[in-house]
N, C-alpha and C positions, 0 to 999 in steps of 0.2 A: 548946654555947654557947662553950666555951673555944676549940674548934677554929675556929669561925667568926671569933672575935676574932683568932686567930693569922693566919688567912688575910687578914683585913682589914689587919693590920699589915704582912704581906708585900707586899700589893698597894700599900700606901702607899710602902713602901721601893722597890719596883720603879718606881713613878711618879717618885719623887725621882731615882732613878738615870737614868731616861730623860731627865729634864730636864737633868741634868748632862751627859749624852752629847750632847744637842742643843746645849747651850751650847758644848761643846768643838768640835762639828762646825761650828757657825757661827763 
């Protein structure tokens, strides 16, 4: 269960980073 939570947290961080990159691109 802990691993699943960790993966979820990483996924969220990745999504946030993608949003930032998109904003910078635009």
